[in-house]
C-alpha positions in Angstrom: 9.7 -9.8 27.2 12.6 -7.8 25.2 12.8 -10.0 22.4 9.2 -9.7 21.9 9.7 -5.6 21.6 12.6 -6.2 19.5 10.4 -8.2 17.1 7.6 -5.8 17.4 10.3 -3.1 16.6 11.6 -4.9 13.7 8.3 -5.3 12.2 6.9 -2.2 12.7 10.3 -1.2 10.4 9.0 -3.6 8.1 5.7 -2.1 8.0 7.4 1.5 7.7 9.0 0.3 4.8 6.2 -1.4 3.1 4.4 2.0 3.4 6.9 3.7 1.8 6.8 1.0 -0.7 3.5 1.7 -1.0 3.8 5.5 -1.2 5.9 5.2 -4.2 3.8 2.7 -6.1 0.8 4.8 -5.8 2.2 8.3 -6.7 3.4 6.2 -10.0 -0.3 4.9 -10.5 -1.9 8.1 -10.3 0.8 10.0 -12.6 0.3 7.3 -15.1 -3.6 6.9 -15.1 -5.3 9.1 -17.9 -8.5 7.4 -18.5 -9.9 6.2 -15.6 -10.3 9.2 -13.2 -12.2 7.4 -10.3 -9.5 5.2 -10.0 -7.0 7.7 -10.1 -9.0 9.7 -7.4 -9.4 6.8 -4.9 -5.4 5.9 -5.3 -4.8 9.9 -4.5 -7.3 9.3 -1.2 -5.4 6.1 -0.3 -2.0 7.9 -1.0 -2.8 10.8 1.7 -3.7 7.5 4.0 -0.5 6.2 3.5 1.7 9.5 4.3 -0.6 9.4 7.7 0.1 5.9 8.3 3.9 6.5 7.8 3.9 9.4 10.5 1.9 7.1 12.6 4.5 4.1 12.4 7.6 6.4 12.6 5.9 7.6 15.8 5.8 4.3 17.2 9.2 3.0 16.3 10.6 6.5 18.1 8.2 5.9 21.1 10.2 2.5 21.4 13.3 3.8 21.1 14.1 3.2 17.6 14.1 4.7 14.3 12.8 3.6 11.0 15.4 1.7 8.9 17.0 3.6 6.0 17.9 0.2 4.3 14.5 -1.2 4.7 12.7 2.3 3.6 15.0 2.3 0.4 14.6 -1.1 -0.3 11.1 -0.6 -0.4 11.1 2.5 -2.8 13.6 0.6 -5.2 11.0 -2.5 -5.1 8.4 0.1 -6.1 10.2 2.1 -8.9 10.8 -1.6 -10.0 7.2 -2.7 -10.3 6.4 0.6 -11.8 8.9 0.3 -14.6 7.9 -3.3 -15.3 4.2 -2.3 -15.1 4.6 0.9 -17.9 5.3 -2.3 -20.6 1.8 -3.8 -20.2 -0.6 -3.6 -22.8 -2.9 -3.8 -20.1 -1.1 -1.8 -17.3 -4.6 -0.6 -15.5 -5.8 -4.0 -15.1 -2.8 -5.4 -14.1 -2.2 -2.3 -11.8 -5.5 -2.7 -10.1 -4.8 -6.4 -9.4 -1.3 -5.9 -8.0 -2.8 -3.1 -5.9 -5.5 -5.9 -4.6 -2.5 -8.1 -3.7 -0.5 -5.4 -1.9 -3.2 -4.3 0.2 -4.1 -7.9 1.5 -0.1 -7.9 2.2 -0.5 -4.6 4.5 -3.6 -6.3 6.0 -1.9 -9.3 7.0 0.7 -7.2 8.4 -1.4 -5.1 10.6 -3.3 -7.8 11.8 0.2 -9.3 13.1 1.3 -6.3 14.3 -1.8 -6.5 16.6 -1.3 -9.4 17.8 2.5 -8.3 18.7 1.6 -5.2 20.1 -1.1 -6.7 22.2 1.1 -9.6 23.6 3.8 -6.9 24.7 1.4 -4.8 26.3 2.1 -1.9 23.6 -1.2 -0.7 23.9 -0.6 2.9 21.7 1.3 0.7 18.9 -2.2 -1.8 18.9 -4.1 1.2 18.7 -2.0 3.1 15.9 -2.3 -0.5 14.1 -6.1 -0.7 14.6 -6.7 2.7 13.0 -4.3 1.8 10.0 -5.9 -1.6 9.2 -9.8 -0.5 8.4 -7.9 2.0 5.9 -6.1 -1.0 4.1 -9.0 -3.2 4.0 -11.5 -0.5 2.7 -9.0 0.1 -0.2 -9.0 -3.8 -0.8 -12.4 -3.7 -1.0 -12.9 -1.2 -2.9 -10.5 -2.4 -5.7 -12.1 -5.9 -5.3 -15.5 -4.4 -6.1 -14.3 -2.2 -8.9 -12.2 -4.6 -10.5 -14.8 -6.0 -12.7 -16.2 -2.6 -14.0 -12.3 -1.1 -14.7 -12.0 -4.4 -16.3 -15.2 -4.1 -18.7 -13.9 -0.6 -19.2 -10.8 -1.5 -20.3 -11.7 -4.2 -22.9 -14.5 -1.6 -24.6 -11.5 1.2 -24.4 -9.2 -1.3 -25.9 -12.0 -2.8 -28.7 -12.6 0.7 -29.7 -10.3 2.2 -32.8 -7.9 4.8 -31.9 -8.7 4.9 -27.8 -5.9 4.2 -25.5 -6.9 1.5 -23.2 -3.8 0.6 -21.2 -3.9 3.7 -18.4 
């Protein structure tokens, strides 16, 4: 059982680092979006959810006698910085950013699904409850991105085709 709890604790640290990465990505996206207010508003809403998720994960980690991994958290932030820097050079930044967001949300969904199963297996009802609270937020964001991607793509294409109109962000 001890090994199972260690795995759970390690995976919680990974999830915390993932949410650190998400925070940085969401902040960068929200800051750069100029011409798509609905997208920026939803990103800002999810950023607030992400900050809450970080707190919940940290409390679960600490309750299990651990602390978030500074190295993993730093790596997550560095990866987010690299993604943001790379995205700035794309002429279709808003569309590629939305696609990347959808992919990342699905990574989060898979992570929390696994964490729920792990917490259940070790009998950690509190961690299971925390992950069950976070999972629908990630599912809702993924669904929102997927539902709005066609409209966002069409809006980008219209803006891109118009003379003297910025479309990329």
